[in-house]
N, C-alpha and C positions, 0 to 999 in steps of 0.2 A: 504493499500500500504506499502511495506517495506521501512524503512528508509535507505537512502544512506549514507554510511560513506566512506570518502577518507582517505587512509593511505599513508603517505609521509615519506619515509626514504631511504637512499642510500644503506642500507643493504637489499638486495633482499631476503635473507633467512628470515630475521625478518618480512619483509612485507608479505611474503607468510604465515608465522606462524600466524600473526595477522589476516590476511584475513580468514584463516581457522576457527579461534575462532569466528569471527564476523559472518561468513556465517552459522556456526552451530547454532548461536543464531537467525538466521532469517533475518539478515541485508543484504542489497545489498552493495557490496564493489567495489570501484574503487581505483586505486593506481597511485603513481608517485614516482620518485626516486631522485628528487631535487626540489628546490623551484621554479625555472623557469618553469619546466614542470608542477608543481602543479598549477600554476596560470592558465595555459591553460586548464587543466583537470577540475579545479574548475569552470571556466567560462562555460564550456560545460555541466558538470554533475550536477551542483547546489547541492552539498552534504548537508545533514542535520547536519553533524558533521565532523570535521577533526582531525585526530590523526597525529601529526606533530613532526618530529625529528628536533632538533635544529642545530646540526652540519652536514651540507651537502655541496657538491660541487656546484659551479655555483651560487647558492643563498641559504643562510642559512634560518633557520626557522623564525628568527626575521624579516628579510627583507621581507620574504613572508607574514608574518602577517601584516606588515606595509602597503604593497600594497593591500593585499586582504581586509583589514579592511577599506580601503578608499571607497570601493563600497559595501561590504557585511558585515553582522553581524553573520556569521556562527559560532557556538560554536566550540572552538578549545581546544584540550587536547595536551599539550606538552609532548613529549616522548624523554628523553635524559639521557645520562650517567652522566651528571653533577649533583652534589648533594648539592652544597653550597647554602646558603640562598640567597646570592646576585643574583645568576643566576635565582632563583625562582622569586625574586622580579622583575627583569627585564622582565621575561616572562609574569608575570601577568600585569605589567604596559603596556607592548606592546599590550596586549589584550587577553592573554590565559584565558580560563575559568577554567582549572585545570592543574595539573602538575604531571607526574608520572616518576620515574627514572628506568633505566635499571640496573640490570635485574628485571623483574616484574613477578608477578604471574598472569596467565590468568584470574583467578577469580577476582583479584583486578582490572585489566584493564576493564573487563566487567562491574563490579560494578560501576566504574567511568563513563564509557560510558552511562550506563542507568541513572545514577544520573544527568549527564549533559543534556542528552536528556529530562529527566523529568523536569528539571528546565527550559529548553528552551520552553518546551511545556506549562508550567504554565504561560508563558508570552502571550500565545495565547488562546482565548476562546475555550473550548472544545465543540464539537457538542452536542447539547442537546438530539438529537434523532439519534440513530444508526440503520441502516438498512443493513442487510446482509442475503442473501438467502431469505427466507420468514419469517424472525424474525425481529420484530421491538422493540427496547429497548428505553425507555424514561427515561433519567437520572433524570429529575425533579420530575416526579411522581413515579419513581422507579417501572415502570410496564414493563412487557415483554409479547408480543403477538406473538404466533407462528401460522401463517396462520390466521384463524378466532377465535382462542381461546387464552384467557389470561392464563398465568401460574403463580403460586405463588412461588417465590424463597426466600430463606433465604438471609440475608444481604451478607454473604460470597459468596453464589452462584451468586447473582446479580453482585457483584464486579468482580468475576472471568469472568463471561460472558461479562461484559463491557470491560474488558481488552482484551479478545480474539477478540471480535467484532470490537474493535477500529483499529486493524491491522490484517485483515484476511491474513493468510499465514505466519505470523510471529510466530516463535516457542517460547513459554514461558516455561522455566524450572519450576520445582516444587518450587524451591526457589524463583524464580521471583514472582510466584503467591502467595506464602506464604507471601512475603514481601508486596504485594499489600493489602492483607486482614488482616494481623496481625502484620507485622513489622519483620525486619530481626532478632530480638532477639529470635524469635521462630524457627530458622532454623533447630533445632534438630527434629522438627516434620513435615518436609516437606512431608512425605508420607501421611499425613492427606489430602493433596490436592487430592490424588487418590480417597478418599472417597467423597469429594466434587464434583469431576468430575463425579463419578458414579451416585450420586444423581441428579446432574444437567442433565445428559443425560437421566435419567429416566423421567425427566419432559418435556424435549424439543424434544427428539428424538422419532421417530415412533418405531424404534427397537434399543434399547441401545446396543445390541450385534453387530449391524452393523451401527454404527453412521454415519450420513451424514453431521453433523455440526461440532462437535468437534472431531478432529483426534488425535490419539496418535502418537507421534514421539518416537519410542522406544529408550530407553537409554538417552533421552533428556527431553521430556516433552509433551506439548500439543499445538495445534493451531486450529484456526477456519478455516474451509476449504475455500480456495479462489475460487470464482466462475470463 
């Protein structure tokens, strides 16, 4: 199931821009335009992460965090035009998990979103066995069974399949998958992911030319087909 991210900012154009970036990455996005509205939306939608502006009418980001943190532990990334260290310290003391200043690069924002979600996920035990379609993946024994047959995967293929099966429907870019199997320092070789995907399809798909499990999202990356 796709992660839900709430974007809170009084600049509607910026909210729309961030929504488009997040949606392209496979996230579900909800929005609010001030702190008071954000409290209501957060209570209803239960977001997995909040991207929050500091300076807003009716209720600023700091007051929203104080009230929201009283009942919830949702990860929060502060998004603000302020750059001085004192403001950063205040934000982190109030409860922000990360801090990014405007203007920002889309890639930087996405990297921070993924890093915060990853850290939040590490606080929760991951499922040992993943099941999607007729594939069963066991993290502990590092085995994969497709229907009634076991398939042998390389470590990289296993890690890629684990990521894709963990969130069916979510789009992973080549850089995302490369970061998972090798680390971001290898980003110049992101096209090698295509080779891993080709080999993986050859092992789990009945017809790799018409894949029913791993879909290509042209111009973006790959996803495990949602049932």
